[in-house]
VOBA-1610 file (N, C-alpha, C; in pm, whole numbers, padded with zeros to 5 digits, always signed):
BEGIN
Met-01320+00245+03006Met-01198+00234+02926Met-01160+00087+02913Pro-01132+00037+02796Pro-01101-00104+02777Pro-00983-00147+02863Arg-00987-00273+02908Arg-00884-00325+02997Arg-00746-00320+02935Phe-00736-00358+02808Phe-00603-00363+02747Phe-00543-00225+02731Arg-00628-00124+02723Arg-00571+00012+02713Arg-00510+00052+02845Leu-00574+00017+02957Leu-00518+00048+03087Leu-00384-00021+03106Ser-00374-00143+03056Ser-00250-00218+03073Ser-00136-00161+02992Ile-00168-00092+02883Ile-00062-00041+02798Ile-00015+00097+02840Leu-00099+00171+02913Leu-00064+00309+02947Leu+00066+00320+03026Pro+00090+00236+03129Pro+00218+00249+03200Pro+00337+00233+03109Ser+00329+00136+03017Ser+00442+00115+02924Ser+00463+00236+02837Leu+00352+00294+02787Leu+00363+00410+02699Leu+00419+00529+02775Val+00377+00546+02902Val+00428+00657+02981Val+00577+00642+03003Val+00620+00520+03037Val+00763+00495+03058Val+00841+00524+02932Leu+00788+00476+02817Leu+00856+00499+02690Leu+00864+00648+02659Ala+00754+00721+02684Ala+00754+00864+02656Ala+00854+00937+02743Leu+00856+00904+02873Leu+00949+00970+02963Leu+01093+00937+02927Ser+01115+00812+02889Ser+01250+00771+02849Ser+01293+00844+02723Ala+01196+00860+02629Ala+01230+00929+02505Ala+01265+01074+02532Ile+01191+01140+02627Ile+01220+01278+02661Ile+01358+01288+02725Ala+01389+01191+02812Ala+01520+01190+02875Ala+01630+01174+02773Thr+01600+01095+02669Thr+01700+01074+02565Thr+01723+01201+02486Leu+01614+01276+02459Leu+01627+01398+02381Leu+01698+01507+02459Ala+01684+01507+02595Ala+01747+01610+02676Ala+01823+01545+02792Pro+01933+01475+02767Pro+02004+01401+02871Pro+02072+01495+02970Ser+02079+01449+03093Ser+02151+01525+03194Ser+02300+01517+03169Thr+02376+01597+03245Thr+02522+01596+03230Thr+02579+01460+03264Val+02525+01399+03372Val+02573+01268+03413Val+02546+01165+03305Gln+02423+01167+03251Gln+02388+01073+03145Gln+02480+01090+03025Ala+02505+01216+02989Ala+02590+01242+02873Ala+02728+01186+02895Gln+02779+01199+03018Gln+02912+01147+03047Gln+02915+00996+03039Val+02807+00931+03087Val+02801+00785+03078Val+02799+00741+02933Phe+02716+00809+02850Phe+02707+00772+02709Phe+02840+00793+02638Glu+02908+00903+02673Glu+03035+00930+02608Glu+03139+00825+02642Ser+03131+00772+02763Ser+03229+00673+02807Ser+03191+00533+02766Asp+03071+00515+02720Asp+03025+00381+02684Asp+02943+00389+02556Gly+03010+00381+02440Gly+02944+00394+02310Gly+02842+00287+02285Ile+02868+00166+02331Ile+02774+00055+02310Ile+02642+00083+02382Ala+02650+00130+02506Ala+02528+00161+02582Ala+02450+00272+02515Met+02522+00373+02464Met+02454+00484+02398Met+02377+00436+02275Arg+02443+00352+02194Arg+02375+00302+02074Arg+02255+00217+02110Phe+02269+00139+02216Phe+02158+00053+02258Phe+02040+00137+02305Met+02068+00241+02388Met+01959+00325+02438Met+01890+00399+02325Lys+01968+00447+02227Lys+01907+00515+02113Lys+01817+00419+02037Arg+01861+00295+02022Arg+01783+00196+01947Arg+01652+00167+02018Ile+01656+00156+02152Ile+01535+00126+02228Ile+01429+00234+02206His+01473+00358+02198His+01377+00467+02190His+01339+00503+02048Gln+01384+00428+01954Gln+01333+00444+01818Gln+01195+00380+01810Arg+01104+00446+01741Arg+00966+00394+01736Arg+00957+00261+01665Ser+01053+00232+01578Ser+01047+00107+01503Ser+01114-00009+01575Ser+01171+00015+01692Ser+01239-00093+01763Ser+01137-00190+01820Ser+01178-00314+01834Ser+01088-00418+01884Ser+01044-00388+02027Glu+01131-00324+02105Glu+01096-00292+02243Glu+00976-00198+02249Val+00972-00101+02158Val+00860-00007+02155Val+00736-00072+02096Leu+00752-00141+01984Leu+00637-00201+01916Leu+00569-00306+02003Asp+00647-00380+02080Asp+00588-00485+02164Asp+00492-00427+02268Ala+00513-00302+02307Ala+00423-00240+02404Ala+00283-00220+02348Phe+00270-00225+02216Phe+00142-00202+02151Phe+00070-00332+02112Gln+00120-00446+02159Gln+00055-00573+02126Gln-00092-00577+02164Pro-00130-00528+02284Pro-00274-00531+02319Pro-00359-00447+02226Val-00301-00341+02169Val-00377-00252+02080Val-00418-00324+01953Val-00328-00404+01896Val-00355-00465+01766Val-00400-00611+01776Arg-00420-00659+01899Arg-00448-00802+01920Arg-00567-00850+01839Asp-00678-00777+01840Asp-00798-00821+01769Asp-00787-00797+01619Ala-00742-00679+01579Ala-00739-00644+01437Ala-00640-00729+01359Arg-00531-00772+01422Arg-00432-00852+01348Arg-00489-00987+01305Gln-00591-01038+01378Gln-00651-01166+01340Gln-00720-01157+01204Ala-00760-01036+01165Ala-00827-01017+01035Ala-00737-00943+00936Thr-00608-00937+00966Thr-00511-00873+00877Thr-00447-00978+00788Val-00419-00941+00665Val-00367-01034+00565Val-00241-00975+00501Glu-00145-01061+00474Glu-00026-01021+00397Glu-00036-01087+00260Leu-00024-01007+00155Leu-00038-01057+00018Leu+00100-01069-00046Lys+00127-01184-00108Lys+00260-01213-00161Lys+00254-01264-00304Arg+00359-01233-00379Arg+00384-01296-00509Arg+00527-01348-00506Ala+00544-01474-00544Ala+00676-01537-00548Ala+00748-01521-00414Gly+00674-01532-00306Gly+00732-01524-00173Gly+00763-01384-00125Lys+00734-01283-00204Lys+00765-01144-00168Lys+00637-01068-00138Arg+00637-00997-00027Arg+00519-00919+00009Arg+00497-00807-00092Val+00370-00795-00138Val+00336-00686-00231Val+00236-00589-00170Ala+00163-00632-00065Ala+00063-00545-00003Ala+00013-00609+00126Met-00054-00527+00208Met-00128-00577+00322Met-00277-00566+00290Gly-00360-00628+00371Gly-00504-00623+00347Gly-00580-00655+00474Gly-00712-00639+00467Gly-00797-00670+00580Gly-00918-00750+00536Ile-00956-00851+00611Ile-01071-00934+00578Ile-01199-00858+00612Val-01288-00843+00514Val-01412-00767+00535Val-01536-00854+00522Asp-01518-00980+00490Asp-01631-01074+00482Asp-01580-01210+00526Ser-01653-01274+00616Ser-01606-01401+00673Ser-01598-01513+00571Ala-01662-01493+00453Ala-01658-01594+00348Ala-01538-01576+00256Gly-01443-01489+00293Gly-01318-01484+00218Gly-01298-01366+00127Leu-01349-01248+00162Leu-01326-01129+00082Leu-01233-01034+00158Ile-01130-00987+00088Ile-01022-00906+00147Ile-01014-00774+00076Val-01007-00664+00152Val-00987-00533+00093Val-00839-00498+00102Thr-00787-00434-00003Thr-00646-00397-00007Thr-00627-00279-00102Lys-00503-00238-00122Lys-00470-00129-00214Lys-00463-00184-00356Ala-00550-00135-00443Ala-00568-00194-00576Ala-00442-00188-00662Ser-00375-00074-00664Ser-00262-00059-00756Ser-00145-00149-00719Leu-00143-00204-00598Leu-00035-00295-00559Leu-00060-00438-00606Val-00186-00473-00631Val-00218-00611-00670Val-00272-00622-00812Asn-00319-00510-00868Asn-00375-00511-01003Asn-00265-00478-01103Thr-00168-00568-01117Thr-00053-00545-01203Thr-00064-00630-01329Ala-00045-00565-01443Ala-00059-00634-01572Ala+00057-00728-01596Gly+00027-00846-01646Gly+00130-00938-01692Gly+00207-01009-01583Asp+00169-00993-01456Asp+00239-01063-01349Asp+00175-01201-01332Asn+00246-01303-01377Asn+00189-01437-01379Asn+00205-01512-01247Ala+00285-01458-01155Ala+00302-01525-01026Ala+00170-01520-00949Pro+00128-01632-00890Pro+00001-01633-00816Pro+00008-01541-00695Leu-00106-01481-00663Leu-00117-01392-00549Leu-00165-01474-00430Ile-00085-01479-00325Ile-00113-01563-00209Ile-00145-01475-00089Ala-00250-01510-00019Ala-00291-01438+00102Ala-00252-01520+00224Glu-00172-01460+00311Glu-00132-01527+00435Glu-00202-01462+00553Leu-00260-01544+00641Leu-00332-01496+00757Leu-00242-01496+00881Ala-00289-01435+00988Ala-00210-01424+01110Ala-00179-01560+01171Asn-00265-01660+01148Asn-00240-01793+01203Asn-00145-01876+01117Gly-00094-01817+01008Gly+00002-01888+00923Gly-00060-01956+00804Asp-00193-01967+00799Asp-00258-02029+00683Asp-00241-01942+00560Gln-00229-02008+00445Gln-00212-01937+00319Gln-00317-01984+00219Tyr-00367-01890+00140Tyr-00469-01920+00040Tyr-00427-01860-00093Leu-00453-01933-00202Leu-00439-01876-00335Leu-00563-01792-00363Thr-00544-01668-00403Thr-00658-01583-00433Thr-00710-01612-00573Ser-00836-01575-00595Ser-00892-01583-00729Ser-00884-01446-00795Glu-00777-01375-00760Glu-00748-01241-00815Glu-00855-01139-00777Leu-00874-01038-00859Leu-00959-00926-00820Leu-01107-00959-00833Ala-01182-00929-00728Ala-01327-00945-00734Ala-01394-00814-00774Ala-01339-00702-00728Ala-01393-00571-00765Ala-01288-00465-00734Val-01296-00353-00804Val-01200-00244-00787Val-01273-00111-00773Asp-01235-00033-00673Asp-01281+00104-00656Asp-01163+00193-00693Lys-01160+00237-00817Lys-01043+00310-00868Lys-01027+00445-00799Glu-01135+00508-00763Glu-01128+00641-00701Glu-01049+00636-00571Asn-01075+00534-00489Asn-01007+00520-00360Asn-00886+00427-00367Asp-00860+00371-00485Asp-00750+00275-00505Asp-00766+00153-00414Leu-00890+00103-00407Leu-00921-00015-00327Leu-00959-00132-00417Ala-00931-00252-00370Ala-00971-00372-00443Ala-01020-00477-00346Leu-01111-00562-00394Leu-01154-00679-00318Leu-01092-00802-00381Leu-01030-00885-00298Leu-00978-01014-00341Leu-01063-01124-00279Arg-01070-01236-00349Arg-01151-01347-00299Arg-01061-01468-00272Ile-01082-01531-00157Ile-01019-01658-00128Ile-01128-01757-00089Gln-01100-01885-00106Gln-01197-01988-00071Gln-01182-02021+00077Ala-01263-01959+00160Ala-01255-01980+00304Ala-01389-01946+00367Gln-01408-01993+00489Gln-01531-01967+00562Gln-01498-01933+00707Asn-01590-01863+00772Asn-01579-01834+00916Asn-01450-01762+00953Leu-01407-01670+00868Leu-01287-01594+00897Leu-01320-01473+00985Pro-01226-01430+01069Pro-01248-01306+01145Pro-01247-01187+01050Val-01322-01084+01082Val-01327-00966+00995Val-01288-00841+01075Ile-01237-00741+01004Ile-01204-00615+01072Ile-01333-00540+01104Glu-01340-00487+01224Glu-01455-00408+01266Glu-01418-00261+01246Ile-01472-00199+01143Ile-01436-00062+01108Ile-01513+00035+01197Ala-01440+00122+01266Ala-01503+00223+01352Ala-01541+00343+01268Thr-01671+00362+01249Thr-01717+00471+01163Thr-01737+00602+01236Ser-01754+00595+01369Ser-01781+00718+01445Ser-01661+00767+01524Gln-01560+00681+01539Gln-01442+00720+01616Gln-01341+00791+01527Lys-01317+00918+01556Lys-01220+00995+01479Lys-01102+01029+01569Pro-00981+00990+01528Pro-00864+01019+01612Pro-00846+01169+01631Glu-00790+01205+01744Glu-00757+01344+01771Glu-00616+01374+01724Leu-00592+01498+01685Leu-00459+01537+01642Leu-00359+01509+01753Gly-00249+01444+01716Gly-00147+01411+01814Gly-00163+01275+01878Ser-00274+01206+01850Ser-00295+01075+01910Ser-00212+00968+01840Leu-00182+00861+01913Leu-00101+00753+01860Leu-00187+00653+01783Leu-00131+00600+01675Leu-00197+00500+01592Leu-00101+00385+01568Ala-00156+00265+01548Ala-00073+00146+01525Ala-00121+00073+01400Thr-00026+00039+01314Thr-00056-00035+01190Thr-00040-00183+01214Thr-00145-00260+01186Thr-00141-00403+01214Thr-00065-00480+01108Gly-00005-00591+01152Gly+00061-00684+01063Gly+00024-00825+01106Leu+00104-00923+01067Leu+00076-01060+01106Leu+00139-01095+01240Asp+00242-01022+01279Asp+00307-01048+01407Asp+00222-00995+01522Glu+00257-01034+01644Glu+00181-00991+01760Glu+00191-00840+01782Gly+00305-00783+01748Gly+00321-00639+01758Gly+00286-00573+01625Pro+00265-00441+01625Pro+00230-00371+01500Pro+00350-00360+01407Ile+00322-00331+01279Ile+00428-00304+01183Ile+00497-00173+01218Ala+00417-00074+01257Ala+00469+00059+01288Ala+00369+00133+01374Ile+00418+00234+01445Ile+00332+00325+01517Ile+00361+00467+01468Gly+00262+00554+01483Gly+00280+00690+01437Gly+00182+00784+01504Val+00193+00910+01470Val+00111+01014+01529Val+00015+01070+01424Tyr-00112+01081+01461Tyr-00214+01139+01374Tyr-00184+01288+01359Gly-00157+01331+01233Gly-00108+01466+01214Gly-00195+01560+01133Leu-00284+01507+01051Leu-00364+01594+00964Leu-00501+01532+00944Lys-00606+01611+00965Lys-00743+01562+00955Lys-00779+01524+00812Pro-00889+01448+00793Pro-00928+01406+00658Pro-00940+01522+00562His-00883+01503+00444His-00884+01606+00341His-00872+01539+00204Lys-00904+01613+00101Lys-00894+01562-00035Lys-00753+01584-00088Val-00703+01485-00161Val-00573+01497-00226Val-00596+01489-00377Glu-00566+01598-00445Glu-00590+01604-00589Glu-00501+01504-00664Met-00555+01451-00772Met-00480+01356-00855Met-00373+01428-00936Lys-00252+01373-00932Lys-00144+01425-01016Lys-00140+01347-01147Asn-00080+01407-01248Asn-00068+01338-01377Asn+00029+01222-01367Ala+00006+01123-01451Ala+00095+01007-01456Ala+00218+01039-01540Met+00327+00969-01510Met+00452+00991-01581Met+00513+00857-01621Leu+00543+00843-01751Leu+00612+00725-01799Leu+00762+00738-01777Gly+00816+00856-01807Gly+00957+00880-01779Gly+01049+00862-01898Val+01004+00905-02018Val+01091+00899-02136Val+01089+01035-02206Met+01201+01070-02268Met+01208+01185-02358Met+01215+01130-02499Leu+01130+01183-02585Leu+01114+01126-02718Leu+01193+01203-02823Ser+01228+01133-02927Ser+01297+01195-03041Ser+01205+01297-03107Arg+01264+01408-03151Arg+01185+01512-03218Arg+01164+01481-03366Asp+01226+01378-03413Asp+01209+01340-03553Asp+01065+01295-03577Pro+01007+01329-03691Pro+00870+01284-03722Pro+00866+01132-03737Gly+00750+01075-03709Gly+00737+00931-03724Gly+00706+00863-03593Pro+00746+00737-03578Pro+00712+00657-03459Pro+00764+00720-03330Ala+00711+00670-03217Ala+00750+00719-03085Ala+00881+00655-03043Lys+00990+00718-03079Lys+01123+00666-03051Lys+01179+00731-02925Val+01230+00649-02835Val+01282+00698-02707Val+01421+00756-02727Asp+01437+00882-02687Asp+01567+00947-02697Asp+01646+00933-02566Met+01574+00939-02452Met+01638+00926-02322Met+01536+00875-02221Val+01584+00798-02124Val+01499+00746-02017Val+01535+00817-01887Val+01434+00871-01818Val+01457+00941-01692Val+01496+00841-01583Glu+01601+00873-01511Glu+01653+00784-01407Glu+01547+00759-01299Lys+01534+00634-01259Lys+01443+00589-01153Lys+01295+00614-01186Ser+01265+00634-01313Ser+01126+00654-01355Ser+01058+00519-01377Ala+00928+00524-01408Ala+00854+00401-01437Ala+00915+00328-01556Ala+00955+00405-01658Ala+01016+00344-01776Ala+01148+00277-01743Ala+01228+00344-01661Ala+01358+00287-01622Ala+01339+00159-01542Glu+01244+00160-01448Glu+01218+00041-01367Glu+01171-00076-01451Ala+01097-00047-01558Ala+01044-00154-01644Ala+01146-00206-01744Gly+01255-00130-01767Gly+01358-00175-01859Gly+01353-00113-01997Ile+01279-00004-02015Ile+01278+00066-02143Ile+01412+00137-02161Leu+01466+00132-02284Leu+01598+00189-02313Leu+01590+00294-02423Ala+01691+00379-02428Ala+01703+00473-02538Ala+01711+00396-02669Glu+01653+00452-02773Glu+01646+00393-02908Glu+01530+00295-02922Asp+01463+00259-02813Asp+01343+00174-02825Asp+01233+00252-02897Val+01153+00180-02974Val+01037+00240-03041Val+00911+00180-02978Ile+00827+00265-02920Ile+00706+00218-02853Ile+00596+00199-02957Leu+00545+00076-02963Leu+00448+00039-03066Leu+00303+00045-03015Ser+00282+00007-02890Ser+00145+00007-02836Ser+00147+00013-02685Ile+00035+00059-02629Ile+00014+00061-02483Ile-00121-00002-02457Asn-00121-00110-02381Asn-00246-00182-02353Asn-00324-00209-02481Asp-00252-00256-02583Asp-00308-00294-02714Asp-00360-00175-02795Ile-00331-00053-02751Ile-00364+00066-02830Ile-00242+00102-02914Ala-00254+00095-03045Ala-00141+00123-03134Ala-00095+00267-03117Ile+00036+00286-03103Ile+00096+00419-03089Ile+00166+00454-03221Asn+00122+00563-03285Asn+00175+00598-03416Asn+00284+00705-03412Thr+00272+00796-03316Thr+00367+00907-03308Thr+00399+00938-03162Gly+00499+01023-03141Gly+00534+01064-03006Gly+00422+01138-02938Ser+00354+01227-03010Ser+00243+01302-02951Ser+00128+01209-02914His+00108+01107-02994His+00003+01009-02963His+00037+00934-02834Leu+00165+00904-02814Leu+00207+00838-02690Leu+00179+00927-02570Ile+00213+01055-02581Ile+00191+01148-02471Ile+00042+01158-02438Glu-00042+01170-02540Glu-00186+01179-02518Glu-00241+01053-02453Thr-00189+00939-02494Thr-00238+00811-02440Thr-00201+00796-02293Val-00075+00829-02258Val-00031+00818-02118Val-00114+00910-02029Arg-00155+01024-02080Arg-00233+01119-02001Arg-00371+01066-01964Thr-00418+00963-02032Thr-00549+00906-01999Thr-00542+00812-01879Tyr-00420+00783-01834Tyr-00402+00692-01720Tyr-00364+00771-01595Glu-00359+00700-01484Glu-00329+00762-01355Glu-00207+00696-01291Pro-00141+00766-01198Pro-00030+00703-01127Pro-00074+00573-01062Gly+00011+00471-01073Gly-00022+00341-01018Gly-00087+00247-01115Asp-00132+00298-01231Asp-00192+00211-01332Asp-00086+00122-01395Ala-00125-00001-01425Ala-00034-00097-01488Ala-00056-00098-01639Leu+00052-00085-01714Leu+00045-00083-01860Leu+00125-00197-01921Lys+00072-00251-02030Lys+00148-00345-02113Lys+00204-00266-02230Val+00334-00247-02232Val+00398-00166-02335Val+00470-00257-02435Lys+00425-00250-02559Lys+00490-00326-02665Lys+00587-00233-02737Leu+00712-00279-02753Leu+00811-00195-02817Leu+00900-00277-02910Lys+00976-00204-02991Lys+01070-00270-03082Lys+01211-00224-03046Arg+01299-00322-03031Arg+01439-00295-02997Arg+01528-00377-03090Ser+01603-00305-03172Ser+01693-00372-03268Ser+01617-00473-03353Asn+01503-00430-03408Asn+01420-00513-03496Asn+01355-00631-03424Lys+01359-00631-03293Lys+01295-00738-03216Lys+01185-00678-03129Glu+01065-00734-03138Glu+00953-00684-03057Glu+00952-00752-02920Met+00914-00675-02818Met+00903-00729-02682Met+00792-00658-02607Leu+00748-00723-02500Leu+00638-00671-02419Leu+00688-00649-02277Leu+00673-00526-02226Leu+00716-00493-02091Leu+00598-00447-02007Asn+00604-00473-01879Asn+00501-00428-01785Asn+00550-00303-01713Val+00471-00198-01717Val+00509-00069-01659Val+00403-00026-01559Ile+00448+00018-01439Ile+00358+00077-01340Ile+00387+00226-01339Leu+00290+00307-01382Leu+00311+00451-01394Leu+00333+00517-01258Asp+00422+00616-01258Asp+00449+00694-01137Asp+00387+00833-01153Glu+00410+00918-01053Glu+00356+01053-01059Glu+00448+01147-01134Trp+00388+01247-01197Trp+00462+01344-01278Trp+00550+01431-01190Val+00675+01451-01232Val+00768+01542-01167Val+00806+01647-01269Ala+00782+01776-01238Ala+00807+01882-01336Ala+00895+01990-01275Gly+01006+02019-01340Gly+01091+02130-01300Gly+01186+02097-01188Pro+01294+02174-01172Pro+01396+02146-01072Pro+01347+02156-00928Asn+01259+02253-00899Asn+01209+02267-00762Asn+01127+02147-00721Gln+01038+02102-00812Gln+00957+01985-00782Gln+01044+01861-00773Ala+01146+01852-00859Ala+01237+01737-00856Ala+01311+01733-00722Arg+01352+01852-00672Arg+01422+01858-00544Arg+01329+01814-00431His+01204+01861-00435His+01105+01822-00334His+01083+01672-00338Asp+01072+01617-00459Asp+01051+01473-00474Asp+01171+01396-00420Phe+01291+01446-00445Phe+01413+01381-00395Phe+01412+01378-00242Gln+01378+01491-00180Gln+01375+01497-00035Gln+01271+01402+00022Asn+01156+01391-00044Asn+01052+01299+00002Asn+01099+01155-00004His+01185+01123-00100His+01232+00986-00117His+01348+00950-00024Leu+01398+01047+00053Leu+01515+01020+00137Leu+01490+00906+00235Gly+01366+00893+00283Gly+01335+00787+00378Gly+01302+00654+00313Gly+01309+00645+00181Gly+01275+00522+00111Gly+01177+00546-00002Asp+01134+00439-00065Asp+01042+00450-00178Asp+00906+00502-00133Leu+00839+00572-00225Leu+00703+00618-00203Leu+00607+00533-00286Ser+00479+00534-00249Ser+00379+00463-00327Ser+00367+00527-00465Gln+00353+00443-00567Gln+00339+00499-00702Gln+00205+00570-00719Arg+00101+00519-00656Arg-00026+00592-00650Arg-00037+00653-00511Arg-00012+00784-00502Arg-00015+00853-00374Arg-00092+00985-00381Ser-00177+00996-00481Ser-00261+01116-00493Ser-00396+01076-00551Gly-00487+01175-00556Gly-00617+01150-00615Gly-00713+01078-00524Phe-00707+01107-00393Phe-00796+01041-00298Phe-00906+01137-00251Pro-01031+01092-00248Pro-01141+01180-00204Pro-01126+01227-00060Ser-01075+01139+00027Ser-01060+01175+00167Ser-00958+01083+00234Val-00853+01143+00290Val-00752+01068+00364Val-00707+01152+00484Phe-00668+01084+00591Phe-00598+01155+00698Phe-00450+01119+00691Gln-00369+01201+00753Gln-00224+01182+00744Gln-00166+01148+00881His-00073+01053+00882His+00002+01022+01004His+00147+01000+00966Asp+00234+00989+01064Asp+00377+00983+01032Asp+00440+00847+01055Ser+00358+00740+01054Ser+00414+00606+01065Ser+00507+00578+00948Tyr+00619+00515+00975Tyr+00715+00482+00869Tyr+00675+00349+00807Leu+00618+00354+00687Leu+00576+00234+00615Leu+00643+00229+00480Gln+00675+00110+00434Gln+00717+00090+00296Gln+00591+00082+00210Pro+00600+00112+00080Pro+00480+00107-00005Pro+00406-00026+00004Glu+00481-00137+00010Glu+00416-00269+00014Glu+00355-00301+00149Gln+00373-00212+00248Gln+00308-00230+00377Gln+00175-00155+00385Cys+00136-00093+00275Cys+00006-00025+00269Cys-00103-00124+00229Gly-00228-00086+00255Gly-00341-00171+00219Gly-00408-00237+00337Gly-00348-00224+00458Gly-00403-00290+00575Gly-00456-00193+00678Pro-00512-00245+00789Pro-00579-00162+00890Pro-00481-00081+00975Ile-00531+00030+01029Ile-00460+00108+01128Ile-00555+00134+01244Cys-00505+00121+01369Cys-00591+00123+01487Cys-00556+00239+01580Asn-00656+00282+01658Asn-00629+00374+01767Asn-00590+00293+01892Leu-00566+00361+02004Leu-00520+00292+02125Leu-00628+00205+02188Asp-00753+00220+02145Asp-00861+00132+02191Asp-00870+00005+02107Gly-00782-00008+02009Gly-00784-00126+01924Gly-00887-00120+01814Gln-00949-00002+01793Gln-01051+00012+01689Gln-00984+00045+01555Val-01034-00016+01449Val-00982+00012+01315Val-01041+00145+01269Val-00958+00248+01267Val-01004+00383+01233Val-00969+00422+01090Gly-00907+00328+01016Gly-00874+00358+00877Gly-00796+00245+00812Leu-00761+00269+00687Leu-00682+00172+00610Leu-00570+00249+00540Asn-00446+00208+00564Asn-00332+00276+00503Asn-00337+00260+00352Ile-00333+00372+00280Ile-00353+00367+00135Ile-00231+00414+00056Ala-00137+00488+00119Ala-00021+00533+00043Ala+00087+00588+00134Arg+00210+00555+00103Arg+00323+00627+00161Arg+00347+00747+00071Ala+00320+00866+00123Ala+00315+00985+00038Ala+00437+01074+00051Gly+00517+01057+00154Gly+00633+01142+00173Gly+00726+01084+00277Arg+00834+01157+00302Arg+00935+01110+00396Arg+00875+01084+00534Val+00785+01171+00577Val+00722+01154+00708Val+00570+01161+00695Ala+00516+01114+00584Ala+00372+01124+00561Ala+00317+00995+00502Thr+00219+00938+00571Thr+00145+00823+00520Thr-00002+00859+00521Tyr-00074+00825+00412Tyr-00217+00852+00402Tyr-00297+00729+00441Ala-00411+00752+00505Ala-00504+00644+00538Ala-00646+00691+00510Ile-00729+00600+00457Ile-00870+00630+00434Ile-00943+00622+00568Pro-01013+00727+00609Pro-01082+00726+00739Pro-01189+00617+00747Gly-01219+00576+00870Gly-01313+00467+00892Gly-01448+00486+00826Ala-01506+00604+00837Ala-01640+00627+00781Ala-01639+00612+00630Glu-01538+00671+00564Glu-01528+00661+00418Glu-01492+00518+00375Leu-01407+00453+00454Leu-01369+00315+00424Leu-01490+00223+00431Ser-01573+00242+00532Ser-01692+00159+00548Ser-01785+00173+00427Lys-01804+00297+00380Lys-01890+00320+00263Lys-01832+00253+00139Ala-01700+00268+00120Ala-01636+00210+00001Ala-01644+00058+00003Val-01620-00001+00119Val-01626-00147+00131Val-01767-00197+00105Thr-01867-00126+00156Thr-02008-00164+00133Thr-02039-00167-00016Lys-01992-00066-00090Lys-02016-00062-00234Lys-01944-00175-00306Leu-01821-00204-00262Leu-01746-00314-00323Leu-01816-00447-00299Leu-01858-00469-00177Leu-01928-00594-00146Leu-02057-00605-00225Ser-02128-00491-00242Ser-02251-00490-00322Ser-02224-00528-00466Ala-02113-00475-00521Ala-02077-00505-00660Ala-02046-00653-00678Val-01979-00711-00580Val-01946-00854-00589Val-02071-00938-00577Gly-02162-00899-00487Gly-02284-00975-00469Gly-02373-00974-00590Ala-02357-00873-00678Ala-02442-00860-00797Ala-02388-00938-00915Thr-02269-01000-00900Thr-02208-01072-01012Thr-02230-01222-00997Gln-02226-01291-01108Gln-02247-01434-01107Gln-02144-01503-01195Lys-02099-01621-01152Lys-02016-01710-01233Lys-01887-01645-01283Gly-01834-01553-01204Gly-01705-01495-01240Gly-01706-01416-01369Glu-01819-01360-01406Glu-01824-01282-01530Glu-01760-01145-01512Ile-01706-01091-01621Ile-01655-00955-01617Ile-01775-00860-01617Val-01775-00763-01524Val-01890-00674-01509Val-01845-00529-01511Gln-01939-00440-01528Gln-01913-00296-01520Gln-01989-00242-01401Ser-01926-00154-01326Ser-01987-00102-01205Ser-01978+00049-01200Arg-02067+00110-01126Arg-02065+00255-01113Arg-01947+00303-01028Ile-01891+00214-00946Ile-01788+00259-00854Ile-01649+00252-00915Ser-01634+00199-01032Ser-01500+00185-01089Ser-01507+00167-01238Ala-01402+00214-01304Ala-01395+00195-01449Ala-01352+00054-01483Lys-01290-00016-01386Lys-01237-00148-01416Lys-01265-00250-01306Pro-01391-00266-01260Pro-01415-00373-01164Pro-01424-00506-01237Val-01348-00602-01196Val-01348-00728-01269Val-01357-00847-01174Ile-01416-00952-01223Ile-01405-01083-01162Ile-01309-01161-01251Ser-01210-01220-01189Ser-01105-01285-01268Ser-01163-01394-01357Ser-01110-01404-01478Ser-01148-01513-01569Ser-01094-01646-01516Glu-01002-01637-01417Glu-00947-01757-01357Glu-01017-01788-01224Ala-01146-01756-01218Ala-01221-01778-01095Ala-01220-01926-01059Leu-01235-01955-00930Leu-01229-02092-00883Leu-01344-02174-00939Ala-01313-02294-00981Ala-01417-02386-01025Ala-01491-02440-00903Pro-01618-02477-00918Pro-01694-02530-00804Pro-01622-02648-00741Gly-01604-02641-00611Gly-01539-02750-00540Gly-01388-02745-00543Glu-01329-02653-00619Glu-01184-02649-00627Glu-01128-02587-00499Thr-01029-02651-00442Thr-00971-02600-00318Thr-00849-02514-00348Arg-00840-02402-00278Arg-00725-02315-00296Arg-00659-02285-00160Trp-00675-02373-00065Trp-00619-02351+00068Trp-00485-02421+00078Ile-00386-02349+00127Ile-00254-02407+00150Ile-00231-02408+00299Pro-00258-02518+00369Pro-00247-02517+00515Pro-00102-02498+00559Ser-00084-02422+00666Ser+00050-02409+00723Ser+00084-02535+00798Lys+00211-02551+00832Lys+00256-02672+00903Lys+00190-02682+01039Ala+00153-02564+01093Ala+00094-02565+01229Ala-00055-02593+01226Ser-00115-02592+01105Ser-00260-02612+01096Ser-00297-02758+01114Asn-00416-02781+01168Asn-00465-02917+01186Asn-00562-02955+01076
//
């Protein structure tokens, strides 16, 4: 048994026993808590899984994997996590979080040591698994060691790595690998029944259209440069895309044309489904692409959508998967290690087959691309941190 696992077990046992005591306090404990509200709130906070006291106990678990974990940012805001899979600067992450149309802010990769690199955008995309490879100009980087034979047991603890010494979150492995069927994409507009152009009659609250700024009375002219002639044509066109896809929507508002960027969400149909969707959102936002995966396991770590895309470890510190979607109030999906290893191998193969940053077509994705803004020979894209030498 690895040394660091032995060192963490006493802490985990203490935390577990304390948590049980908190759930079923004795009469004396209850009286103390009732007489001292501050102490009660403090004890409750300690036993929350997201508290620093709990997460710090898992530092030995994520110590190695965090060195190869990456935080991806635009305009100083985190958009995704990732993991280094090639020491020459290739990072795997969740594609729909970084493959956004019309976002001109540079995508910056920050490493655990504080170093930051400008990425050369997407190197390859595996649309089926919603994975992407990003390239940075670097050498001799640590890489995540994906455990292909280690499968977590139901009820076992898992830790999601971040840049800090402790994990982003911990959770319990709850459902074995399974397929998640793809749901239809939803733009979120109700169209006028009048014949003619695709005129918006109403925008669904908190939908993709609402988030992008589409308004009632807008007339949609095109989607990703595909001319839209009628409302039915708009519906047919949206159906060709998937949740999480980025669209460039050209519309006319008060005789003025404008271009908006829209990230499609999942279809919600009927009051029962709407109620279910509402309940799932009670704990926060869900990933816009949270279905259509060939194989994922489920755990209950509390992650925000932008915290997906990075490694998740078992108590031995082995990377047993990659978080791919926050799917519900208490459900996060992760691609299992064996499937992740296969997908990464194909992505790396696709990148190795390309030359000079050309746009290519691959069997693993409908849209694998090498950015037209690829780095010029000798161009440096490293932004050293203040602590770097």
